[in-house]
PyMOL commands that place a pseudoatom at each C-alpha (Angstrom):
pseudoatom trace, name=CA, resn=MET, resi=1, chain=A, elem=C, hetatm=0, pos=[2.041, -40.407, -21.980]
pseudoatom trace, name=CA, resn=ASN, resi=2, chain=A, elem=C, hetatm=0, pos=[1.384, -40.506, -18.208]
pseudoatom trace, name=CA, resn=ALA, resi=3, chain=A, elem=C, hetatm=0, pos=[4.428, -38.369, -17.391]
pseudoatom trace, name=CA, resn=LYS, resi=4, chain=A, elem=C, hetatm=0, pos=[3.378, -35.812, -19.989]
pseudoatom trace, name=CA, resn=ARG, resi=5, chain=A, elem=C, hetatm=0, pos=[-0.168, -35.660, -18.568]
pseudoatom trace, name=CA, resn=LEU, resi=6, chain=A, elem=C, hetatm=0, pos=[1.159, -35.237, -15.006]
pseudoatom trace, name=CA, resn=ALA, resi=7, chain=A, elem=C, hetatm=0, pos=[3.469, -32.455, -16.154]
pseudoatom trace, name=CA, resn=ILE, resi=8, chain=A, elem=C, hetatm=0, pos=[0.565, -30.627, -17.829]
pseudoatom trace, name=CA, resn=ILE, resi=9, chain=A, elem=C, hetatm=0, pos=[-1.636, -31.012, -14.728]
pseudoatom trace, name=CA, resn=PHE, resi=10, chain=A, elem=C, hetatm=0, pos=[1.181, -29.716, -12.510]
pseudoatom trace, name=CA, resn=LEU, resi=11, chain=A, elem=C, hetatm=0, pos=[1.759, -26.741, -14.822]
pseudoatom trace, name=CA, resn=ILE, resi=12, chain=A, elem=C, hetatm=0, pos=[-1.967, -25.908, -14.834]
pseudoatom trace, name=CA, resn=PHE, resi=13, chain=A, elem=C, hetatm=0, pos=[-2.040, -26.153, -11.025]
pseudoatom trace, name=CA, resn=ILE, resi=14, chain=A, elem=C, hetatm=0, pos=[0.899, -23.724, -10.735]
pseudoatom trace, name=CA, resn=LEU, resi=15, chain=A, elem=C, hetatm=0, pos=[-0.744, -21.273, -13.155]
pseudoatom trace, name=CA, resn=VAL, resi=16, chain=A, elem=C, hetatm=0, pos=[-4.048, -21.423, -11.247]
pseudoatom trace, name=CA, resn=CYS, resi=17, chain=A, elem=C, hetatm=0, pos=[-2.237, -20.734, -7.950]
pseudoatom trace, name=CA, resn=ILE, resi=18, chain=A, elem=C, hetatm=0, pos=[-0.442, -17.735, -9.462]
pseudoatom trace, name=CA, resn=GLY, resi=19, chain=A, elem=C, hetatm=0, pos=[-3.740, -16.484, -10.897]
pseudoatom trace, name=CA, resn=VAL, resi=20, chain=A, elem=C, hetatm=0, pos=[-5.445, -16.731, -7.500]
pseudoatom trace, name=CA, resn=VAL, resi=21, chain=A, elem=C, hetatm=0, pos=[-2.644, -14.803, -5.783]
pseudoatom trace, name=CA, resn=LEU, resi=22, chain=A, elem=C, hetatm=0, pos=[-2.787, -12.056, -8.427]
pseudoatom trace, name=CA, resn=ALA, resi=23, chain=A, elem=C, hetatm=0, pos=[-6.599, -11.883, -8.382]
pseudoatom trace, name=CA, resn=LEU, resi=24, chain=A, elem=C, hetatm=0, pos=[-6.702, -11.517, -4.592]
pseudoatom trace, name=CA, resn=LYS, resi=25, chain=A, elem=C, hetatm=0, pos=[-4.106, -8.731, -4.436]
pseudoatom trace, name=CA, resn=PRO, resi=26, chain=A, elem=C, hetatm=0, pos=[-4.971, -6.345, -1.584]
pseudoatom trace, name=CA, resn=SER, resi=27, chain=A, elem=C, hetatm=0, pos=[-5.918, -2.826, -2.611]
pseudoatom trace, name=CA, resn=PRO, resi=28, chain=A, elem=C, hetatm=0, pos=[-3.990, 0.186, -1.305]
pseudoatom trace, name=CA, resn=SER, resi=29, chain=A, elem=C, hetatm=0, pos=[-5.366, 2.068, 1.699]
pseudoatom trace, name=CA, resn=ILE, resi=30, chain=A, elem=C, hetatm=0, pos=[-4.753, 5.439, 3.297]
pseudoatom trace, name=CA, resn=GLU, resi=31, chain=A, elem=C, hetatm=0, pos=[-5.994, 6.581, 6.673]
pseudoatom trace, name=CA, resn=LEU, resi=32, chain=A, elem=C, hetatm=0, pos=[-5.303, 8.805, 9.635]
pseudoatom trace, name=CA, resn=LYS, resi=33, chain=A, elem=C, hetatm=0, pos=[-4.125, 6.946, 12.750]
pseudoatom trace, name=CA, resn=ASP, resi=34, chain=A, elem=C, hetatm=0, pos=[-3.587, 8.266, 16.256]
pseudoatom trace, name=CA, resn=GLU, resi=35, chain=A, elem=C, hetatm=0, pos=[-0.548, 7.013, 18.132]
pseudoatom trace, name=CA, resn=SER, resi=36, chain=A, elem=C, hetatm=0, pos=[0.195, 7.599, 21.787]
pseudoatom trace, name=CA, resn=VAL, resi=37, chain=A, elem=C, hetatm=0, pos=[3.841, 7.815, 22.900]
pseudoatom trace, name=CA, resn=LEU, resi=38, chain=A, elem=C, hetatm=0, pos=[4.774, 8.786, 26.450]
pseudoatom trace, name=CA, resn=GLY, resi=39, chain=A, elem=C, hetatm=0, pos=[1.365, 10.328, 27.008]
pseudoatom trace, name=CA, resn=GLN, resi=40, chain=A, elem=C, hetatm=0, pos=[1.568, 12.441, 23.846]
pseudoatom trace, name=CA, resn=THR, resi=41, chain=A, elem=C, hetatm=0, pos=[-0.918, 11.652, 21.081]
pseudoatom trace, name=CA, resn=THR, resi=42, chain=A, elem=C, hetatm=0, pos=[0.187, 12.266, 17.517]
pseudoatom trace, name=CA, resn=THR, resi=43, chain=A, elem=C, hetatm=0, pos=[-1.762, 11.833, 14.314]
pseudoatom trace, name=CA, resn=GLN, resi=44, chain=A, elem=C, hetatm=0, pos=[-0.162, 10.178, 11.324]
pseudoatom trace, name=CA, resn=VAL, resi=45, chain=A, elem=C, hetatm=0, pos=[-1.155, 9.620, 7.733]
pseudoatom trace, name=CA, resn=VAL, resi=46, chain=A, elem=C, hetatm=0, pos=[-0.502, 5.938, 6.972]
pseudoatom trace, name=CA, resn=LEU, resi=47, chain=A, elem=C, hetatm=0, pos=[-0.612, 4.671, 3.392]
pseudoatom trace, name=CA, resn=GLU, resi=48, chain=A, elem=C, hetatm=0, pos=[-0.237, 0.966, 2.656]
pseudoatom trace, name=CA, resn=ASP, resi=49, chain=A, elem=C, hetatm=0, pos=[0.263, -0.687, -0.716]
pseudoatom trace, name=CA, resn=TRP, resi=50, chain=A, elem=C, hetatm=0, pos=[1.331, -4.129, -1.902]
pseudoatom trace, name=CA, resn=THR, resi=51, chain=A, elem=C, hetatm=0, pos=[3.455, -5.287, -4.856]
pseudoatom trace, name=CA, resn=ILE, resi=52, chain=A, elem=C, hetatm=0, pos=[4.316, -8.757, -6.100]
pseudoatom trace, name=CA, resn=LEU, resi=53, chain=A, elem=C, hetatm=0, pos=[8.025, -7.859, -6.384]
pseudoatom trace, name=CA, resn=SER, resi=54, chain=A, elem=C, hetatm=0, pos=[10.117, -5.602, -4.203]
pseudoatom trace, name=CA, resn=ALA, resi=55, chain=A, elem=C, hetatm=0, pos=[9.941, -1.953, -5.233]
pseudoatom trace, name=CA, resn=THR, resi=56, chain=A, elem=C, hetatm=0, pos=[11.398, 1.213, -3.830]
pseudoatom trace, name=CA, resn=GLY, resi=57, chain=A, elem=C, hetatm=0, pos=[9.002, 3.836, -2.565]
pseudoatom trace, name=CA, resn=GLY, resi=58, chain=A, elem=C, hetatm=0, pos=[9.491, 7.510, -3.163]
pseudoatom trace, name=CA, resn=TYR, resi=59, chain=A, elem=C, hetatm=0, pos=[9.474, 10.025, -0.330]
pseudoatom trace, name=CA, resn=GLU, resi=60, chain=A, elem=C, hetatm=0, pos=[7.779, 12.683, -2.469]
pseudoatom trace, name=CA, resn=SER, resi=61, chain=A, elem=C, hetatm=0, pos=[4.027, 12.947, -2.781]
pseudoatom trace, name=CA, resn=LYS, resi=62, chain=A, elem=C, hetatm=0, pos=[1.409, 15.458, -3.794]
pseudoatom trace, name=CA, resn=ILE, resi=63, chain=A, elem=C, hetatm=0, pos=[-1.931, 16.235, -2.158]
pseudoatom trace, name=CA, resn=THR, resi=64, chain=A, elem=C, hetatm=0, pos=[-4.581, 17.445, -4.620]
pseudoatom trace, name=CA, resn=LEU, resi=65, chain=A, elem=C, hetatm=0, pos=[-7.906, 18.965, -3.607]
pseudoatom trace, name=CA, resn=ASP, resi=66, chain=A, elem=C, hetatm=0, pos=[-11.125, 18.657, -5.603]
pseudoatom trace, name=CA, resn=ASN, resi=67, chain=A, elem=C, hetatm=0, pos=[-10.724, 22.234, -6.867]
pseudoatom trace, name=CA, resn=GLY, resi=68, chain=A, elem=C, hetatm=0, pos=[-7.438, 21.256, -8.553]
pseudoatom trace, name=CA, resn=LYS, resi=69, chain=A, elem=C, hetatm=0, pos=[-5.096, 22.988, -6.112]
pseudoatom trace, name=CA, resn=SER, resi=70, chain=A, elem=C, hetatm=0, pos=[-2.226, 20.838, -4.907]
pseudoatom trace, name=CA, resn=VAL, resi=71, chain=A, elem=C, hetatm=0, pos=[0.608, 20.943, -2.416]
pseudoatom trace, name=CA, resn=ASP, resi=72, chain=A, elem=C, hetatm=0, pos=[3.836, 18.943, -2.319]
pseudoatom trace, name=CA, resn=ALA, resi=73, chain=A, elem=C, hetatm=0, pos=[4.348, 16.700, 0.699]
pseudoatom trace, name=CA, resn=LYS, resi=74, chain=A, elem=C, hetatm=0, pos=[7.001, 14.311, 1.972]
pseudoatom trace, name=CA, resn=TRP, resi=75, chain=A, elem=C, hetatm=0, pos=[6.701, 10.938, 3.677]
pseudoatom trace, name=CA, resn=LEU, resi=76, chain=A, elem=C, hetatm=0, pos=[8.798, 10.640, 6.820]
pseudoatom trace, name=CA, resn=ILE, resi=77, chain=A, elem=C, hetatm=0, pos=[9.034, 6.827, 6.683]
pseudoatom trace, name=CA, resn=VAL, resi=78, chain=A, elem=C, hetatm=0, pos=[8.807, 4.544, 3.662]
pseudoatom trace, name=CA, resn=GLU, resi=79, chain=A, elem=C, hetatm=0, pos=[9.175, 0.883, 4.563]
pseudoatom trace, name=CA, resn=ASP, resi=80, chain=A, elem=C, hetatm=0, pos=[9.148, -2.348, 2.520]
pseudoatom trace, name=CA, resn=VAL, resi=81, chain=A, elem=C, hetatm=0, pos=[8.156, -5.451, 4.478]
pseudoatom trace, name=CA, resn=PRO, resi=82, chain=A, elem=C, hetatm=0, pos=[9.073, -8.629, 2.569]
pseudoatom trace, name=CA, resn=PRO, resi=83, chain=A, elem=C, hetatm=0, pos=[6.510, -11.426, 2.146]
pseudoatom trace, name=CA, resn=ALA, resi=84, chain=A, elem=C, hetatm=0, pos=[6.132, -13.893, 5.012]
pseudoatom trace, name=CA, resn=TYR, resi=85, chain=A, elem=C, hetatm=0, pos=[4.377, -16.576, 2.911]
pseudoatom trace, name=CA, resn=ARG, resi=86, chain=A, elem=C, hetatm=0, pos=[2.001, -17.483, 5.759]
pseudoatom trace, name=CA, resn=LEU, resi=87, chain=A, elem=C, hetatm=0, pos=[-1.253, -19.166, 4.785]
pseudoatom trace, name=CA, resn=ASP, resi=88, chain=A, elem=C, hetatm=0, pos=[-3.099, -17.751, 7.812]
pseudoatom trace, name=CA, resn=MET, resi=89, chain=A, elem=C, hetatm=0, pos=[-2.497, -14.239, 6.406]
pseudoatom trace, name=CA, resn=PHE, resi=90, chain=A, elem=C, hetatm=0, pos=[-3.279, -15.089, 2.756]
pseudoatom trace, name=CA, resn=PRO, resi=91, chain=A, elem=C, hetatm=0, pos=[-3.107, -13.169, 0.394]
pseudoatom trace, name=CA, resn=HIS, resi=92, chain=A, elem=C, hetatm=0, pos=[-1.409, -10.245, 2.217]
pseudoatom trace, name=CA, resn=SER, resi=93, chain=A, elem=C, hetatm=0, pos=[1.559, -12.356, 3.271]
pseudoatom trace, name=CA, resn=PHE, resi=94, chain=A, elem=C, hetatm=0, pos=[2.436, -13.205, -0.342]
pseudoatom trace, name=CA, resn=TYR, resi=95, chain=A, elem=C, hetatm=0, pos=[3.166, -9.588, -1.327]
pseudoatom trace, name=CA, resn=HIS, resi=96, chain=A, elem=C, hetatm=0, pos=[5.763, -6.965, -0.469]
pseudoatom trace, name=CA, resn=HIS, resi=97, chain=A, elem=C, hetatm=0, pos=[4.001, -4.625, 1.949]
pseudoatom trace, name=CA, resn=HIS, resi=98, chain=A, elem=C, hetatm=0, pos=[4.910, -0.963, 1.472]
pseudoatom trace, name=CA, resn=ILE, resi=99, chain=A, elem=C, hetatm=0, pos=[4.140, 1.433, 4.306]
pseudoatom trace, name=CA, resn=TYR, resi=100, chain=A, elem=C, hetatm=0, pos=[4.302, 5.220, 4.024]
pseudoatom trace, name=CA, resn=VAL, resi=101, chain=A, elem=C, hetatm=0, pos=[4.016, 7.318, 7.192]
pseudoatom trace, name=CA, resn=ALA, resi=102, chain=A, elem=C, hetatm=0, pos=[3.849, 11.080, 7.689]
pseudoatom trace, name=CA, resn=PRO, resi=103, chain=A, elem=C, hetatm=0, pos=[3.001, 12.814, 10.989]
pseudoatom trace, name=CA, resn=VAL, resi=104, chain=A, elem=C, hetatm=0, pos=[0.541, 15.692, 10.700]
pseudoatom trace, name=CA, resn=GLN, resi=105, chain=A, elem=C, hetatm=0, pos=[-0.698, 18.405, 13.028]
pseudoatom trace, name=CA, resn=PRO, resi=106, chain=A, elem=C, hetatm=0, pos=[-4.204, 17.878, 14.501]
pseudoatom trace, name=CA, resn=SER, resi=107, chain=A, elem=C, hetatm=0, pos=[-5.547, 20.865, 12.533]
pseudoatom trace, name=CA, resn=VAL, resi=108, chain=A, elem=C, hetatm=0, pos=[-4.176, 19.415, 9.271]
pseudoatom trace, name=CA, resn=ALA, resi=109, chain=A, elem=C, hetatm=0, pos=[-5.624, 15.991, 10.109]
pseudoatom trace, name=CA, resn=LYS, resi=110, chain=A, elem=C, hetatm=0, pos=[-9.048, 17.584, 10.608]
pseudoatom trace, name=CA, resn=VAL, resi=111, chain=A, elem=C, hetatm=0, pos=[-8.858, 19.320, 7.233]
pseudoatom trace, name=CA, resn=LEU, resi=112, chain=A, elem=C, hetatm=0, pos=[-7.701, 16.114, 5.502]
pseudoatom trace, name=CA, resn=SER, resi=113, chain=A, elem=C, hetatm=0, pos=[-10.605, 14.146, 6.941]
pseudoatom trace, name=CA, resn=GLU, resi=114, chain=A, elem=C, hetatm=0, pos=[-13.105, 16.831, 5.869]
pseudoatom trace, name=CA, resn=VAL, resi=115, chain=A, elem=C, hetatm=0, pos=[-11.957, 17.470, 2.284]
pseudoatom trace, name=CA, resn=ASN, resi=116, chain=A, elem=C, hetatm=0, pos=[-10.874, 13.895, 1.337]
pseudoatom trace, name=CA, resn=PRO, resi=117, chain=A, elem=C, hetatm=0, pos=[-8.058, 14.906, -1.044]
pseudoatom trace, name=CA, resn=THR, resi=118, chain=A, elem=C, hetatm=0, pos=[-6.316, 12.723, -3.621]
pseudoatom trace, name=CA, resn=VAL, resi=119, chain=A, elem=C, hetatm=0, pos=[-2.758, 11.710, -2.704]
pseudoatom trace, name=CA, resn=THR, resi=120, chain=A, elem=C, hetatm=0, pos=[-0.223, 10.989, -5.437]
pseudoatom trace, name=CA, resn=TYR, resi=121, chain=A, elem=C, hetatm=0, pos=[2.684, 8.775, -4.363]
pseudoatom trace, name=CA, resn=TYR, resi=122, chain=A, elem=C, hetatm=0, pos=[5.457, 6.832, -6.073]
pseudoatom trace, name=CA, resn=LEU, resi=123, chain=A, elem=C, hetatm=0, pos=[6.148, 3.121, -5.823]
pseudoatom trace, name=CA, resn=GLY, resi=124, chain=A, elem=C, hetatm=0, pos=[8.744, 1.381, -7.957]
pseudoatom trace, name=CA, resn=GLY, resi=125, chain=A, elem=C, hetatm=0, pos=[9.078, 4.475, -10.144]
pseudoatom trace, name=CA, resn=GLN, resi=126, chain=A, elem=C, hetatm=0, pos=[5.345, 4.462, -10.924]
pseudoatom trace, name=CA, resn=GLU, resi=127, chain=A, elem=C, hetatm=0, pos=[3.040, 7.294, -10.018]
pseudoatom trace, name=CA, resn=LYS, resi=128, chain=A, elem=C, hetatm=0, pos=[-0.027, 6.062, -8.115]
pseudoatom trace, name=CA, resn=GLN, resi=129, chain=A, elem=C, hetatm=0, pos=[-3.039, 7.881, -6.758]
pseudoatom trace, name=CA, resn=ILE, resi=130, chain=A, elem=C, hetatm=0, pos=[-5.347, 7.154, -3.845]
pseudoatom trace, name=CA, resn=LYS, resi=131, chain=A, elem=C, hetatm=0, pos=[-8.221, 9.149, -2.368]
pseudoatom trace, name=CA, resn=PHE, resi=132, chain=A, elem=C, hetatm=0, pos=[-8.830, 9.614, 1.366]
pseudoatom trace, name=CA, resn=LYS, resi=133, chain=A, elem=C, hetatm=0, pos=[-12.007, 7.892, 2.494]
for i in range(1, 133): cmd.bond("trace and resi %d" % i, "trace and resi %d" % (i + 1))
show_as sticks, trace
zoom trace
C-alpha cells in the first residue's frame, strides 16, 4: 500500500510540473531591432516564438494591413534554439526557441511601426498570426 501511494504522489508531482511548464509558456513577440555592424546601422524585424517540441519554421510570411491589403514577405533567417533546461531562465529555457529575422529598409521600418500590421507566419506546418505592437 505504501509503494502504491508513493507512486501516485510521484505521478501527481510529475503532472503538476508539466502543467506548470505548459501554463507558463512564453507568448510570441515581434519587434523592430536596430543592429550596428561596422558602423552601419540596419533595422531588422525579429519574431520569436516557443514550442514544446522541435518544429520547423517556414520562410514565407504575409503582412496584412487593417484595410485587408496584404503583401507576401520572406524571412531571411529562421532558427530553432533547443531547450537549455536552466532553472534561472525558467520557463523560456524549457521550450524550443524559434527566431525569425528579416532586414528591412528604414522607410519600411517606419511604416511598419506606424500601421502595426498583422504578420502571418508558419511554425511546424501551422499558420500563426501576430500583430506588431
